[in-house]
N, C-alpha and C positions, 0 to 999 in steps of 0.2 A: 846100766846095759844100754846099748845103743840098738841092738837088733832084738825083735821078739824071739822068744824061745821056739823051739821046734813045734810044740803044741799049739802055739799062737799063729804059727804060719798057715794052718788050716783056716783059721779065722780070716786072716788076711786074704787068702784066696777066695773065700766065700763072699767077702765084702769087696772084692775088686780092687783091693789095695795092693800096694807093693811095699817091699822093705824099704825102698828109698824114701817113699812119701811119710811112712811112719818114722824112719830116722829123722827126717826134717822136722816133724812135729815133735819128737822127743828131744830135739836140740833146744826147743823153746819151752818145753813143759814135760815134768816127769809123767811118764806113763808106764805103769808097770803091766806084767802080763795079766793080772786079774781084771783090770780095766778093759784091756784088749779083748779078753774072753767075753766080756759083756757087751761088746760092740754089736752083735746082732740083735741084742734086746733093744739098744738104743736105735738102730736102724729101723727095726720094726715099729717102735713108737713114732719115729719121724714119719714113716709110711701111713701110719693110721691117722695122724695129725694132718698130713698132706691130703689124704683121701677126704677127710671131713671138710677141709678148706676148698678143695676142688668141687666137691658136691654142692658147697654153698654157691660157687661161681656158676655152675652148671644149672642152677634153679631158673631157667628161663623156658618159655614156650618156644621150643624149636620149630613148631608147626606155624609160627607167625610168618606170613608171607612177606612181611616188610623188613625182615632181618637181611642185612648185607650178606653176601657169599662168604666174606671172609670170617664172619662170625659163626656162620654154620660150619664151615670147615674146621674152625678152632674147637667148636663145641664137640665135633665128632672126634678130633684128635684127643682132646682131654678125656672124653668119656672112654676111648680105648685105653688111655693111660691109667685111668682109674681102675678100670675092669682087670688090666694086667697086674697092678699093684695088689688088688683084692686076691686074684689067682695066686700070685707070688706068696702072699701071706698064708693063704689056705694050704700051700704044700710046704711051707716053713722056709722058703727062700727069703733071704734078706739081703738083696743087693742094692749097691748104691748107684743110683743113675740120676 
């Protein structure tokens, strides 16, 4: 089967994927609908792992006056991203970004 079934189209939409991207993937590897239906679980695990890694990176004293502006801006941007990932997980969204 090249295209996911109708039930898995909902999963594709939730993940931000397209039929074309999964058709390309399926041309290289077998991917059945049961695997596709588990994608939100995989994405959630990826998000949790990413949150843990980002929190380790954000373990700096942001109040240190010697930090360069670019580092402070990066810290703020990544902190916002982590908070958004956590909010998405709490409401059950699993979007790939």
